[in-house]
C-alpha positions in Angstrom: -15.2 113.8 108.2 -11.4 114.6 107.8 -9.9 117.1 105.1 -8.5 114.0 103.4 -12.1 113.0 102.2 -12.7 116.2 100.7 -9.1 116.4 98.9 -9.7 112.9 97.6 -13.0 114.2 96.0 -11.2 116.8 94.2 -8.3 114.9 93.0 -10.7 112.1 91.8 -12.9 114.8 89.9 -10.1 116.4 88.5 -8.2 113.3 87.3 -11.2 111.7 85.4 -12.3 109.0 87.9 -15.9 108.6 88.1 -17.2 108.3 91.9 -18.8 105.1 92.9 -22.5 105.1 93.6 -22.1 104.5 97.3 -19.9 107.6 97.5 -22.3 109.7 95.6 -25.2 108.2 98.1 -23.0 109.5 101.0 -22.7 112.9 99.5 -26.7 113.4 98.9 -27.5 112.0 102.4 -28.6 114.5 105.0 -25.8 114.8 107.2 -28.0 114.7 110.4 -29.1 111.0 109.6 -25.6 109.9 109.5 -23.2 108.6 112.0 -20.9 111.4 113.1 -17.8 109.8 111.2 -19.9 109.3 108.0 -21.2 112.9 107.9 -20.3 114.9 104.8 -20.2 118.5 105.9 -21.9 121.1 103.7 -19.4 123.8 103.7 -16.1 121.7 103.2 -18.1 120.0 100.4 -18.8 123.3 98.8 -15.2 124.5 98.9 -14.0 121.0 97.3 -16.5 121.5 94.6 -15.4 125.2 94.1 -11.8 124.1 93.8 -12.9 122.1 90.9 -15.1 124.8 89.2 -12.5 127.2 89.7 -9.8 124.9 87.9 -11.8 124.7 85.0 -14.2 127.6 85.0 -12.3 130.4 87.0 -14.5 132.9 88.6 -16.7 133.6 85.8 -20.6 133.4 85.7 -22.3 132.9 82.5 -25.7 134.3 82.3 -28.5 132.9 80.1 -31.9 134.6 79.2 -34.8 132.7 77.9 -37.3 133.5 75.3 -40.7 131.7 75.5 -41.1 131.6 71.7 -44.5 130.3 72.2 -46.6 129.5 75.2 -48.9 126.6 75.8 -50.7 124.6 72.9 -48.3 121.7 73.7 -49.6 117.8 73.0 -47.0 116.6 75.5 -47.8 115.5 79.0 -44.4 116.4 80.9 -45.9 116.4 84.4 -43.6 119.3 85.7 -44.7 121.7 82.8 -47.1 124.5 82.8 -47.5 124.2 79.1 -48.3 120.5 79.1 -51.9 119.4 77.6 -52.2 117.7 81.2 -51.5 121.0 83.0 -54.3 123.4 84.4 -51.7 126.3 85.3 -53.0 129.5 84.5 -50.6 130.6 81.8 -50.9 133.5 79.0 -51.0 131.3 75.9 -50.0 132.6 72.5 -48.8 131.5 69.0 -45.4 131.5 67.6 -43.7 135.0 68.1 -42.6 136.7 64.7 -39.0 136.9 63.7 -38.9 140.6 64.3 -40.1 140.2 67.9 -37.6 137.4 68.4 -34.7 139.3 67.0 -35.4 142.4 69.3 -35.6 140.0 72.5 -32.0 138.9 71.2 -31.0 142.5 71.4 -32.3 143.1 74.7 -30.7 139.9 76.1 -27.5 141.1 74.6 -27.9 144.5 76.3 -28.6 142.9 79.6 -25.4 140.9 79.7 -26.4 137.3 78.3 -23.7 135.4 77.2 -26.1 132.8 75.5 -29.6 133.4 74.4 -32.2 130.7 74.7 -35.1 130.2 72.4 -37.6 127.8 73.6 -40.5 126.3 71.3 -43.3 124.4 72.8 -44.5 121.1 71.1 -43.3 117.5 70.4 -40.6 118.4 67.9 -39.5 120.6 65.1 -40.8 119.8 61.7 -39.0 120.8 58.7 -40.8 124.1 58.2 -39.8 125.1 61.6 -36.5 124.1 61.2 -36.1 126.2 58.1 -37.5 129.2 59.7 -35.3 128.7 62.9 -32.2 128.5 60.8 -33.1 131.8 59.1 -33.8 133.5 62.4 -30.3 132.2 63.9 -28.4 133.7 60.8 -29.9 137.1 61.3 -29.0 137.0 65.1 -25.5 135.9 64.2 -25.0 138.6 61.7 -26.0 141.2 64.2 -24.5 139.7 67.4 -21.6 137.2 66.3 -20.2 136.7 69.6 -23.5 135.9 71.2 -24.2 132.2 71.7 -27.5 130.9 70.7 -29.3 127.9 72.3 -32.4 126.4 71.1 -34.9 124.1 72.6 -37.3 122.7 70.2 -38.5 119.3 71.3 -37.4 116.0 69.4 -34.7 117.0 66.6 -33.8 114.6 63.5 -30.3 114.2 62.3 -31.3 116.2 59.4 -32.9 118.9 61.4 -29.6 119.1 63.7 -27.5 119.3 60.7 -29.5 122.3 59.3 -29.5 124.1 62.5 -25.7 123.8 62.8 -25.2 125.1 59.3 -27.1 128.3 60.4 -24.7 128.8 63.2 -26.5 127.2 66.3 -24.3 126.9 69.1 -26.2 124.5 71.6 -29.4 122.5 71.4 -31.3 122.0 74.7 -33.1 118.9 75.3 -33.2 117.8 79.1 -33.0 114.2 80.2 -34.7 115.5 83.3 -34.2 112.2 85.4 -33.0 108.7 85.0 -34.2 106.3 82.3 -36.2 104.1 85.0 -37.9 107.1 86.5 -38.9 108.7 83.1 -42.1 106.9 82.6 -43.5 108.6 85.8 -43.1 112.2 84.6 -44.2 111.8 80.9 -46.0 109.1 78.8 -46.3 110.9 75.5 -42.6 110.4 74.4 -39.8 108.3 75.7 -36.5 108.8 77.4 -35.0 106.9 74.5 -36.7 109.8 72.1 -34.6 112.1 74.1 -31.4 110.4 73.8 -31.9 110.2 70.1 -32.2 114.0 69.8 -28.9 114.6 71.8 -27.3 112.0 69.6 -28.4 113.8 66.4 -27.1 117.1 67.9 -23.8 115.6 68.7 -23.5 114.0 65.2 -24.3 117.6 63.7 -21.3 119.1 65.9 -23.8 120.9 68.1 -23.0 121.4 71.6 -25.3 119.7 74.0 -27.3 121.5 76.7 -29.2 118.8 78.9 -30.0 118.5 82.7 -32.3 117.6 85.2 -35.2 118.4 87.5 -34.8 117.5 91.1 -37.5 117.1 93.5 -40.1 115.3 91.5 -40.2 112.3 93.7 -37.1 110.5 92.3 -34.7 108.4 94.6 -31.0 109.5 95.1 -30.1 106.7 92.8 -32.0 108.2 90.0 -30.2 111.6 90.5 -26.8 109.9 90.3 -27.9 107.8 87.3 -28.9 111.0 85.5 -25.8 112.6 86.6 -23.7 109.9 85.3 -25.5 109.6 81.9 -24.9 113.3 81.4 -21.2 112.6 82.1 -21.3 109.7 79.5 -22.6 112.0 76.8 -20.0 114.7 77.6 -22.7 117.4 78.0 -21.3 120.8 77.7 -24.1 122.8 79.5 -25.8 121.0 82.3 -28.8 122.9 83.8 -29.8 121.6 87.4 -33.4 122.4 87.9 -35.4 122.1 91.1 -39.0 121.4 90.8 -40.9 124.8 90.4 -44.2 124.6 92.6 -46.8 125.7 89.9 -50.6 125.5 90.8 -52.3 123.3 88.3 -49.4 121.0 87.2 -49.7 117.4 87.6 -46.3 117.7 89.6 -46.7 120.8 91.8 -45.4 119.9 95.1 -41.5 119.6 95.4 -40.0 116.5 97.4 -37.1 116.9 99.7 -35.7 120.1 98.5 -33.9 121.6 101.4 -31.2 124.3 100.7 -28.7 121.8 102.0 -29.7 119.0 99.7 -30.0 121.2 96.4 -26.3 122.5 97.2 -25.3 118.9 97.9 -26.8 117.8 94.5 -24.9 120.8 92.5 -21.6 119.7 94.2 -22.2 116.1 93.2 -23.0 117.4 89.4 -19.8 119.1 89.6 -17.6 116.3 90.8 -19.2 113.9 88.1 -19.1 116.7 85.4 -15.9 118.7 86.3 -15.4 120.7 83.2 -19.2 121.2 82.3 -20.9 124.5 82.6 -23.2 123.7 85.4 -26.2 126.1 85.5 -28.3 126.8 88.5 -31.8 126.4 86.7 -35.2 127.0 87.7 -36.4 127.1 91.5 -33.1 128.5 92.9 -34.8 131.4 94.6 -37.5 129.3 96.3 -35.5 126.2 97.2 -32.0 127.9 98.0 -33.6 130.7 99.7 -30.9 133.0 101.7 -28.3 130.3 100.7 -28.7 131.2 97.1 -25.1 132.6 96.6 -23.6 129.3 97.7 -24.8 127.7 94.6 -22.4 129.7 92.5 -19.6 127.9 94.1 -20.2 124.5 92.5 -22.0 126.1 89.5 -20.8 128.8 87.1 -23.9 129.7 85.5 -27.6 130.8 86.1 -30.7 132.4 84.3 -31.3 136.0 84.6 -34.9 137.3 83.9 -36.9 134.3 85.1 -37.6 130.9 83.6 -40.0 129.6 81.0 -43.2 130.5 82.6 -42.4 131.8 86.1 -40.6 134.7 87.5 -37.4 134.7 89.2 -35.6 137.3 91.4 -35.0 140.9 90.0 -32.0 141.4 87.6 -30.5 143.8 90.0 -30.8 141.2 92.9 -29.2 138.5 91.0 -26.3 140.7 89.4 -25.6 142.4 92.8 -25.5 138.9 94.3 -22.8 137.9 91.6 -20.7 141.1 92.1 -21.0 140.9 96.1 -19.6 137.3 95.8 -16.5 138.5 93.8 -17.5 136.6 90.5 -17.2 138.1 87.1 -19.9 137.8 84.4 -18.9 136.4 81.0 -20.2 139.4 78.8 -19.3 142.3 76.5 -21.1 144.5 79.1 -19.8 145.5 82.4 -21.6 144.2 85.4 -21.4 147.9 87.1 -22.8 149.3 84.0 -25.6 146.7 84.0 -26.5 147.3 87.8 -26.6 151.4 86.8 -29.1 150.2 83.9 -31.5 148.7 86.1 -32.4 152.2 87.5 -33.7 150.8 90.8 -32.1 150.3 94.3 -31.0 146.7 95.1 -33.9 144.8 96.7 -33.7 143.9 100.3 -32.5 140.2 101.2 -35.9 139.0 101.3 -38.3 139.6 98.2 -41.9 138.5 98.1 -41.1 135.8 95.5 -38.8 134.4 97.7 -41.0 133.8 100.9 -43.8 132.2 98.6 -44.7 128.5 98.6 -45.7 128.6 94.8 -44.1 130.3 91.7 -45.2 133.6 90.5 -46.4 133.0 86.8 -45.1 135.5 84.2 -47.6 137.9 82.6 -47.6 139.1 79.0 -45.0 142.0 79.7 -42.3 139.4 81.1 -43.1 136.9 78.5 -43.1 139.6 75.4 -40.8 142.3 76.6 -40.2 143.4 73.0 -44.0 144.3 72.7 -46.0 147.1 74.6 -48.7 144.8 76.3 -51.6 146.8 75.0 -50.5 146.1 71.5 -50.4 142.4 71.9 -53.3 140.5 69.8 -56.1 138.9 71.8 -55.0 135.5 72.7 -56.3 132.5 70.7 -56.4 128.8 71.2 
């Protein structure tokens, strides 16, 4: 493939031209299965995606930290989720955290360099009582940290609920589309793709920025990935997490399909070309599926999670921060990355951590899930 092909990708992406499905398929296809003159080489593709990323996003990396506000007790059957009613995953269940605990975790997230603090609530959707409580908590966090952005994931939200959250100061509402409309019934049966679209539309009407992305590796086709990427483009999603299915024992979907490091990187590049101005986030599964090629993901993407994911551990904060610094990127934070590295008070870990060579995800324990509390003080868990 000559350089003109990659230059054309850059030009078309930056001038607002949507790539045809056939070209998207070509990007995702394994280069080893193509004829030599049809191969899309990985490094020139990453360089092209980085040109687009740098134009709109510079060299900044946005750090997110997730607060799992409650764990388990969810009536939905999302097949990829350890909290689903259909999952047999061995997670630490607990009820809703207090406002004081959530506020303390917001303080800790800010101190660790998080630009955006993400509060995630299990369940089908947010009833008026939860919206009211969330609104009060958002106001408290904004009073203390007016520059820290807040993202909330609380299932289905009505237009009235979205408007109340906006008035409280919510910056982003997360509700992932996860996959294409046609594939969605194969990963969840307790709500529909249309339900998810309605929540995103309610947030948009309220003036809240959208955080919505995908999970790759659930058995979907390339066409499903392309359709989801284009749907998110049509919604003008501001923050777009690209997750790679995390292998969790006990989940209905526990065996990722087709997730080589090369393929994961090509997916990230495709999402950048199709959503050139968006914040593209390397979501869950980056450590397992990208392995020693993980740093290359920050060339198409400009955002990641620190301190693990909803129910599973990630690599250490020190390793993630050092990776960002070593590649010459900067973090969008009031805290300097060198100060954060000193604060970890531990040597930078070796290139290969035990987590990175595992074929299954490491489940978070209570000290990971509830860092604002001393583990011994946590109440006995109740169902």
